[in-house]
Wavefront OBJ file of the C-alpha trace (Angstrom):
o trace
v -11.977 -109.842 -127.694
v -10.345 -108.059 -130.519
v -9.357 -104.333 -131.127
v -10.509 -102.688 -134.421
v -7.016 -103.223 -135.845
v -7.310 -106.840 -135.261
v -5.005 -107.075 -132.466
v -5.959 -109.378 -129.446
v -6.304 -107.812 -126.189
v -4.793 -110.809 -124.540
v -1.858 -110.690 -126.794
v -1.388 -106.917 -126.171
v -1.558 -107.308 -122.559
v 1.156 -110.216 -122.546
v 3.478 -108.006 -124.517
v 3.003 -104.887 -122.013
v 5.003 -104.835 -118.681
v 2.583 -104.570 -115.819
v 2.861 -101.203 -113.833
v 2.635 -100.712 -110.060
v 1.025 -97.506 -108.873
v 2.046 -96.374 -105.186
v -0.783 -94.933 -103.374
v -0.071 -91.299 -102.456
v 0.383 -90.608 -98.558
v -1.042 -87.494 -96.682
v -0.675 -85.993 -93.315
v -3.533 -86.617 -91.047
v -4.443 -85.502 -87.732
v -7.670 -86.152 -85.802
v -9.165 -83.091 -84.384
v -12.013 -84.861 -82.714
v -10.183 -85.814 -79.225
v -12.451 -83.232 -77.456
v -15.286 -85.407 -78.115
v -13.732 -88.239 -76.343
v -11.742 -86.715 -73.558
v -14.410 -84.626 -72.040
v -16.032 -86.022 -68.812
v -19.887 -86.579 -68.780
v -21.650 -85.478 -65.679
v -25.074 -86.836 -65.883
v -25.983 -85.200 -62.620
v -26.043 -81.758 -64.361
v -29.139 -80.275 -66.020
v -29.230 -79.841 -69.776
v -29.816 -76.111 -69.140
v -26.111 -75.560 -68.769
v -25.466 -76.407 -72.509
v -27.899 -73.565 -73.505
v -26.359 -71.005 -71.046
v -22.745 -71.722 -72.249
v -23.851 -71.634 -75.820
v -25.616 -68.279 -75.593
v -22.654 -66.730 -73.570
v -20.001 -67.647 -76.155
v -22.054 -66.857 -79.363
v -23.413 -63.559 -77.761
v -19.971 -62.380 -77.753
v -19.631 -63.147 -81.313
v -22.810 -61.453 -82.190
v -22.303 -58.319 -80.523
v -19.771 -56.752 -83.010
v -21.683 -58.305 -85.914
v -24.788 -56.618 -85.127
v -23.313 -53.229 -84.422
v -21.661 -53.520 -87.951
v -24.993 -54.538 -89.541
v -27.539 -52.222 -87.567
v -25.405 -49.396 -86.289
v -26.104 -47.912 -82.849
v -29.361 -49.374 -82.146
v -29.296 -50.369 -78.523
v -28.833 -54.241 -77.588
v -31.235 -55.006 -74.738
v -31.593 -58.035 -72.458
v -35.194 -59.386 -72.164
v -35.458 -58.378 -68.666
v -34.809 -54.855 -69.764
v -37.257 -54.429 -72.545
v -39.483 -52.389 -70.495
v -37.181 -49.491 -70.471
v -37.317 -49.294 -74.345
v -41.131 -50.090 -74.812
v -42.059 -49.732 -78.340
v -38.651 -48.650 -79.540
v -36.560 -50.292 -82.040
v -34.081 -52.444 -80.541
v -31.833 -55.617 -80.713
v -32.287 -58.734 -78.554
v -29.810 -61.711 -78.416
v -30.993 -65.110 -77.381
v -31.596 -68.727 -78.190
v -34.600 -69.636 -80.349
v -37.048 -71.959 -78.990
v -40.154 -73.483 -80.876
v -42.811 -74.833 -78.897
v -43.956 -78.060 -80.464
v -46.681 -80.332 -79.070
v -45.426 -83.189 -81.414
v -41.875 -83.302 -79.969
v -40.713 -86.448 -78.212
v -41.869 -86.641 -74.594
v -41.177 -89.421 -72.163
v -44.517 -88.737 -70.400
v -46.375 -89.102 -73.571
v -44.537 -92.324 -74.493
v -45.608 -93.804 -71.119
v -49.167 -92.672 -71.602
v -49.141 -94.194 -74.972
v -47.844 -97.464 -73.716
v -50.681 -97.632 -71.167
v -53.088 -96.602 -73.814
v -54.003 -93.358 -72.236
v -53.823 -91.280 -75.415
v -53.959 -92.075 -79.112
v -50.379 -92.619 -80.560
v -48.881 -90.124 -82.897
v -47.666 -91.512 -86.279
v -46.347 -88.219 -87.760
v -42.947 -88.278 -89.378
v -42.013 -84.865 -87.939
v -42.860 -82.597 -84.896
v -44.800 -79.650 -86.508
v -48.457 -78.583 -86.212
v -50.401 -75.539 -86.676
v -50.133 -74.762 -82.878
v -46.219 -74.358 -82.980
v -45.098 -71.010 -81.506
v -41.593 -69.361 -81.861
v -39.861 -67.840 -78.959
v -36.508 -66.181 -78.132
v -35.084 -66.707 -74.668
v -31.975 -65.800 -72.747
v -30.712 -66.837 -69.273
v -33.739 -65.484 -67.518
v -36.906 -64.844 -69.581
v -38.730 -65.881 -72.896
v -40.558 -63.840 -75.480
v -42.959 -64.697 -78.289
v -42.015 -63.635 -81.827
v -44.304 -62.396 -84.263
v -44.524 -60.595 -87.664
v -44.281 -61.240 -91.259
v -40.498 -61.800 -91.034
v -41.371 -65.055 -88.830
v -41.521 -68.220 -90.771
v -42.037 -71.289 -88.448
v -40.669 -73.671 -90.946
v -37.462 -72.081 -90.886
v -36.921 -71.713 -87.088
v -35.034 -74.187 -85.303
v -34.881 -74.810 -81.545
v -31.280 -74.077 -80.131
v -30.097 -71.572 -82.795
v -28.529 -68.458 -81.082
v -29.160 -65.283 -83.087
v -29.746 -61.485 -82.690
v -33.210 -60.012 -83.735
v -33.826 -56.452 -84.623
v -37.494 -55.309 -83.733
v -39.873 -53.874 -80.960
v -41.752 -55.090 -78.082
v -45.397 -54.762 -78.182
v -48.023 -54.055 -75.517
v -49.168 -57.544 -75.265
v -45.765 -58.724 -74.460
v -44.746 -60.026 -78.000
v -41.928 -58.932 -79.952
v -42.230 -57.929 -83.762
v -39.255 -59.245 -85.771
v -37.903 -56.678 -88.355
v -34.694 -58.436 -89.231
v -32.349 -61.397 -88.192
v -28.577 -61.859 -87.661
v -26.967 -65.158 -87.249
v -23.358 -65.603 -85.846
v -22.036 -66.263 -89.246
v -19.220 -68.637 -90.453
v -16.299 -69.301 -88.193
v -13.080 -67.492 -89.133
v -10.327 -69.483 -91.085
v -6.727 -69.399 -89.866
v -5.034 -69.482 -93.196
v -6.301 -68.696 -96.857
v -3.320 -69.982 -98.460
v -3.244 -71.852 -101.887
v -3.118 -75.571 -101.529
v -1.048 -77.846 -103.572
v -1.892 -81.323 -102.401
v -3.161 -83.572 -105.206
v -4.762 -86.120 -102.889
v -8.367 -87.183 -102.911
v -10.721 -88.256 -100.505
v -13.561 -90.831 -100.756
v -16.575 -90.304 -98.586
v -19.493 -93.025 -98.123
v -22.136 -93.474 -95.741
v -24.758 -96.085 -95.029
v -23.209 -99.274 -96.246
v -25.373 -101.229 -93.934
v -23.015 -104.458 -94.329
v -25.715 -106.401 -92.221
v -27.757 -106.501 -95.442
v -25.389 -105.704 -98.364
v -21.806 -107.248 -97.425
v -22.249 -109.718 -100.345
v -23.967 -107.410 -102.736
v -22.532 -106.808 -106.329
v -22.156 -102.944 -105.576
v -20.007 -103.690 -102.207
v -17.771 -105.944 -104.154
v -17.413 -103.405 -106.994
v -16.609 -100.549 -104.623
v -13.951 -102.608 -102.784
v -12.323 -103.762 -106.012
v -12.278 -100.217 -107.333
v -10.840 -98.700 -104.060
v -8.283 -101.502 -103.817
v -6.977 -101.132 -107.424
v -8.367 -104.359 -108.732
v -10.834 -102.894 -111.110
v -10.524 -100.664 -114.220
v -7.764 -100.024 -116.661
v -4.289 -98.455 -115.957
v -5.726 -94.892 -116.264
v -8.285 -95.635 -113.495
v -5.827 -97.494 -111.286
v -3.444 -94.484 -111.640
v -6.008 -92.159 -110.706
v -7.188 -94.188 -107.756
v -3.578 -94.161 -106.389
v -4.247 -90.355 -105.551
v -6.920 -91.483 -102.873
v -5.287 -90.722 -99.606
v -8.259 -91.513 -97.258
v -11.596 -93.203 -97.139
v -14.060 -91.510 -94.745
v -17.204 -93.765 -93.700
v -19.949 -91.573 -92.371
v -21.905 -93.773 -90.210
v -24.691 -96.582 -90.376
v -22.076 -99.030 -91.271
v -23.248 -102.441 -90.231
v -26.463 -102.726 -88.101
v -29.049 -100.780 -89.889
v -31.212 -103.645 -91.092
v -30.579 -105.938 -88.005
v -31.808 -102.962 -85.675
v -34.751 -101.764 -87.680
v -36.149 -105.313 -88.320
v -35.608 -106.371 -84.611
v -37.319 -103.169 -83.292
v -40.369 -104.172 -85.597
v -40.307 -107.633 -84.209
v -40.377 -106.415 -80.816
v -43.243 -104.104 -81.460
v -45.308 -106.737 -82.935
v -44.501 -109.211 -80.072
v -45.309 -106.524 -77.393
v -48.753 -105.855 -79.198
v -49.525 -109.527 -79.401
v -48.490 -110.497 -75.916
v -50.142 -107.441 -74.227
v -53.545 -108.536 -75.805
v -53.070 -112.060 -74.431
v -51.641 -111.066 -71.049
v -49.559 -114.174 -70.477
v -46.144 -113.003 -68.842
v -44.422 -116.372 -69.032
v -44.960 -116.589 -72.781
v -43.852 -112.919 -73.280
v -40.508 -113.777 -71.406
v -39.943 -116.849 -73.410
v -40.469 -115.117 -76.735
v -38.575 -111.991 -75.846
v -35.540 -114.026 -74.691
v -35.706 -116.079 -77.995
v -35.813 -112.786 -79.975
v -32.905 -111.446 -77.741
v -30.656 -114.599 -78.441
v -31.559 -114.198 -82.277
v -30.568 -110.667 -82.120
v -27.291 -111.200 -80.393
v -26.414 -113.818 -82.980
v -27.245 -111.472 -85.961
v -25.274 -108.625 -84.303
v -22.356 -110.766 -83.861
v -22.279 -111.957 -87.355
v -22.825 -108.409 -88.666
v -19.834 -107.105 -86.635
v -17.543 -110.104 -87.782
v -18.472 -109.305 -91.303
v -17.874 -105.657 -91.009
v -14.465 -106.131 -89.389
v -13.314 -108.401 -92.259
v -14.557 -105.842 -94.778
v -12.691 -103.023 -93.106
v -9.595 -105.141 -92.668
v -9.550 -105.668 -96.476
v -9.890 -101.837 -97.077
v -7.361 -100.839 -94.600
v -4.715 -103.033 -96.351
v -5.026 -100.721 -99.363
v -6.075 -97.364 -98.016
v -6.282 -95.253 -94.849
v -9.751 -95.169 -93.359
v -11.504 -93.025 -90.938
v -14.772 -94.698 -89.591
v -17.290 -92.616 -88.004
v -20.155 -94.294 -86.073
v -23.796 -93.547 -86.884
v -27.350 -94.338 -86.082
v -27.704 -98.148 -85.033
v -23.853 -98.584 -84.976
v -22.672 -100.366 -81.710
v -21.648 -97.337 -79.678
v -23.513 -94.703 -77.506
v -26.600 -93.203 -78.996
v -26.045 -89.749 -77.422
v -23.877 -87.207 -79.308
v -21.096 -87.156 -79.607
v -20.906 -90.735 -80.393
v -17.696 -92.274 -79.181
v -15.451 -94.447 -81.627
v -16.193 -98.200 -82.040
v -14.262 -100.073 -79.349
v -11.360 -102.061 -80.814
v -12.720 -105.248 -79.320
v -15.412 -105.027 -81.860
v -13.015 -104.672 -84.831
v -9.997 -106.883 -83.638
v -8.430 -107.245 -87.222
v -8.881 -103.877 -88.551
v -8.136 -102.031 -85.277
v -4.515 -103.491 -85.322
v -3.728 -101.644 -88.645
v -2.232 -98.194 -88.493
v -4.057 -97.232 -91.461
v -7.399 -97.592 -89.631
v -8.746 -94.948 -87.460
v -12.025 -95.302 -85.473
v -13.230 -91.803 -84.659
v -16.277 -89.794 -83.279
v -19.479 -88.495 -84.718
v -19.227 -85.632 -85.370
v -15.887 -85.823 -86.697
v -13.070 -83.153 -87.486
v -9.930 -83.915 -89.044
v -6.941 -82.133 -90.775
v -5.611 -83.938 -93.846
v -2.941 -82.192 -95.771
v -3.591 -78.855 -94.332
v -7.424 -79.154 -95.199
v -9.795 -78.950 -92.275
v -12.637 -81.731 -92.949
v -15.751 -81.862 -90.873
v -18.998 -83.862 -90.934
v -21.768 -85.762 -89.256
v -23.363 -89.094 -90.033
v -26.730 -87.374 -90.631
v -28.442 -87.329 -87.321
v -28.206 -83.570 -86.924
v -29.596 -82.531 -90.154
v -32.266 -85.500 -89.981
v -33.477 -83.874 -86.666
v -33.672 -80.353 -88.137
v -35.761 -81.635 -90.955
v -38.224 -83.206 -88.266
v -38.536 -80.108 -86.439
v -39.176 -77.952 -89.429
v -41.292 -80.344 -91.473
v -41.693 -80.730 -95.359
v -40.295 -77.236 -96.186
v -38.690 -78.042 -99.576
v -35.365 -77.069 -97.998
v -32.733 -79.757 -99.070
v -30.141 -81.308 -96.482
v -27.303 -79.295 -98.204
v -29.207 -76.052 -97.471
v -29.640 -76.986 -93.805
v -25.913 -77.862 -93.806
v -25.137 -74.527 -95.030
v -27.247 -72.856 -92.451
v -25.561 -74.745 -89.634
v -22.383 -73.033 -90.650
v -24.001 -69.649 -90.630
v -25.453 -70.555 -87.128
v -21.761 -71.684 -86.226
v -23.222 -74.766 -84.534
v -23.165 -78.380 -85.779
v -26.046 -79.786 -83.911
v -28.348 -76.902 -82.764
v -31.373 -79.299 -81.928
v -29.263 -81.187 -79.105
v -30.205 -81.641 -76.569
v -33.840 -80.545 -77.325
v -34.940 -83.239 -79.447
v -31.476 -84.819 -80.474
v -29.870 -86.970 -77.732
v -26.794 -85.235 -76.453
v -24.479 -85.723 -73.443
v -25.039 -83.152 -70.675
v -21.895 -80.990 -70.987
v -21.806 -78.220 -68.514
v -18.355 -76.586 -69.035
v -18.665 -75.790 -72.892
v -20.649 -76.591 -75.899
v -18.618 -78.995 -78.032
v -20.604 -78.496 -81.029
v -19.930 -74.834 -81.536
v -17.624 -74.381 -84.684
v -14.238 -72.767 -83.645
v -12.813 -72.804 -87.182
v -14.243 -72.810 -90.685
v -13.904 -76.117 -92.321
v -12.558 -76.474 -95.995
v -14.997 -79.554 -96.409
v -18.170 -79.932 -94.604
v -20.384 -82.914 -95.122
v -23.637 -84.669 -93.943
v -23.893 -88.529 -94.375
v -26.759 -90.649 -95.020
v -29.074 -88.483 -97.205
v -31.196 -89.425 -99.958
v -29.141 -88.017 -102.704
v -25.814 -86.351 -103.617
v -25.591 -82.644 -103.551
v -22.693 -80.296 -103.268
v -22.151 -76.478 -103.137
v -19.040 -74.303 -102.908
v -19.803 -71.524 -100.518
v -17.725 -68.174 -99.911
v -17.885 -66.752 -96.569
v -17.716 -63.037 -95.547
v -13.773 -63.231 -95.050
v -13.316 -65.046 -98.378
v -13.511 -68.635 -96.822
v -14.186 -71.205 -99.541
v -16.053 -73.934 -98.165
v -17.082 -77.338 -99.981
v -20.549 -78.474 -98.571
v -21.480 -82.168 -99.673
v -24.491 -84.285 -99.021
v -23.378 -87.761 -99.135
v -26.023 -90.320 -100.143
v -26.734 -93.576 -98.362
v -24.828 -96.178 -100.258
v -27.060 -99.137 -99.507
v -29.973 -97.319 -101.682
v -27.868 -95.301 -104.179
v -24.610 -97.190 -104.465
v -22.788 -93.925 -104.468
v -19.481 -92.625 -103.371
v -18.298 -89.092 -103.263
v -14.760 -88.149 -104.557
v -13.179 -84.854 -103.267
v -10.074 -83.227 -104.589
v -8.150 -81.692 -101.829
v -6.132 -79.383 -104.203
v -9.189 -77.322 -105.561
v -12.140 -78.929 -103.693
v -13.784 -80.019 -106.900
v -16.301 -82.745 -105.986
v -18.029 -85.554 -108.019
v -19.655 -88.847 -107.409
v -19.194 -92.385 -108.728
v -22.007 -94.843 -108.817
v -21.560 -98.618 -108.519
v -25.165 -99.517 -109.384
l 1 2 3 4 5 6 7 8 9 10 11 12 13 14 15 16 17 18 19 20 21 22 23 24 25 26 27 28 29 30 31 32 33 34 35 36 37 38 39 40 41 42 43 44 45 46 47 48 49 50 51 52 53 54 55 56 57 58 59 60 61 62 63 64 65 66 67 68 69 70 71 72 73 74 75 76 77 78 79 80 81 82 83 84 85 86 87 88 89 90 91 92 93 94 95 96 97 98 99 100 101 102 103 104 105 106 107 108 109 110 111 112 113 114 115 116 117 118 119 120 121 122 123 124 125 126 127 128 129 130 131 132 133 134 135 136 137 138 139 140 141 142 143 144 145 146 147 148 149 150 151 152 153 154 155 156 157 158 159 160 161 162 163 164 165 166 167 168 169 170 171 172 173 174 175 176 177 178 179 180 181 182 183 184 185 186 187 188 189 190 191 192 193 194 195 196 197 198 199 200 201 202 203 204 205 206 207 208 209 210 211 212 213 214 215 216 217 218 219 220 221 222 223 224 225 226 227 228 229 230 231 232 233 234 235 236 237 238 239 240 241 242 243 244 245 246 247 248 249 250 251 252 253 254 255 256 257 258 259 260 261 262 263 264 265 266 267 268 269 270 271 272 273 274 275 276 277 278 279 280 281 282 283 284 285 286 287 288 289 290 291 292 293 294 295 296 297 298 299 300 301 302 303 304 305 306 307 308 309 310 311 312 313 314 315 316 317 318 319 320 321 322 323 324 325 326 327 328 329 330 331 332 333 334 335 336 337 338 339 340 341 342 343 344 345 346 347 348 349 350 351 352 353 354 355 356 357 358 359 360 361 362 363 364 365 366 367 368 369 370 371 372 373 374 375 376 377 378 379 380 381 382 383 384 385 386 387 388 389 390 391 392 393 394 395 396 397 398 399 400 401 402 403 404 405 406 407 408 409 410 411 412 413 414 415 416 417 418 419 420 421 422 423 424 425 426 427 428 429 430 431 432 433 434 435 436 437 438 439 440 441 442 443 444 445 446 447 448 449 450 451 452 453 454 455 456 457 458 459 460 461 462 463 464 465 466 467 468 469 470
């Protein structure tokens, strides 16, 4: 190759001394320990979560509704009879009755062919009904200000309106808890950058060109000196779930469904056991290979950059939220490195005084299932969870969650600087300003296996862009 001036690129590079760029370092603190250290008591009912959630957020809502609506009385549902027909405020937890929600009884009946299986991608139907409930009662919500598509079970809010003679409540206005406060609004000087990716699915893509390009780029083996100097400011890589077993698990699940359908029609138990055992052995082998490949991949990256790994759907850890960190035995090479941190989902961390918070996508995905095709993007739902002050409102109703009874771990205690959701269809971002001048960068992280895209966040000014390796 020759420049316009006729000088050879090879000759030019030989005459120049190679430069070494030291990667910047950043202070890091994992704030997700509460998701790991809390004891799960499975003898408790899930109702405790809703009671604790309502009690904590009610205390936050009371001063907000007084500031918004004045001296209108705040009434518990049991006392609505005392203000019949009068304008009042009620505080409680939204509940949307949906026949299409997951049900273990329905699944059992479908397995025994007692009902027709439902193939809908969401839980919505024309028969859905909205309610507000507190610790004792539930009341149905009506009126032009009630939009079923925007009501999400588990959200705590205040409602202005009046009770009707038929026992329903006409909604005039809504008030959510609002964004959590921010401890400090100081100016940040760190020039470090974050890289956030999700949905790598290494079981199917470990040898793909896109993964190799991403690895070389992050490790400083690709691009010219300008690119390499810029990449030296990357202080941490965050991997937001669905790292390794997506293809293995989805394909295996499909295989088991086909096997069950074929064998049940034949009715041969011995043949079924042999077939299932063979499929199970194959699955174990595929999972072992995928995890081994993942460990090698993470080890390579951790040699060059600090990593925070969040589990996600299909990853080898518990399915209930919060998902625990991947066990070190699964990742023997990378786990030995100080630059590698296996964390939880959801995850909260502090990087150079910036609070970074995010999920691997299950929470927003379940909200979309509960609301249907509304045209509301994942980034908008992410913003609403900030206003609801809760990361996973549909847990434990339709989203699997551990039965905590002392506190609701998903309530936001502090406003994040960066708040992201992983495994979405496309990249989106928004800079949101709160009521107390909090600045929050919201990011929708696309699935890398389909978009080949990583997101770059500047910690100094929260500027965000994406880079595509397709």
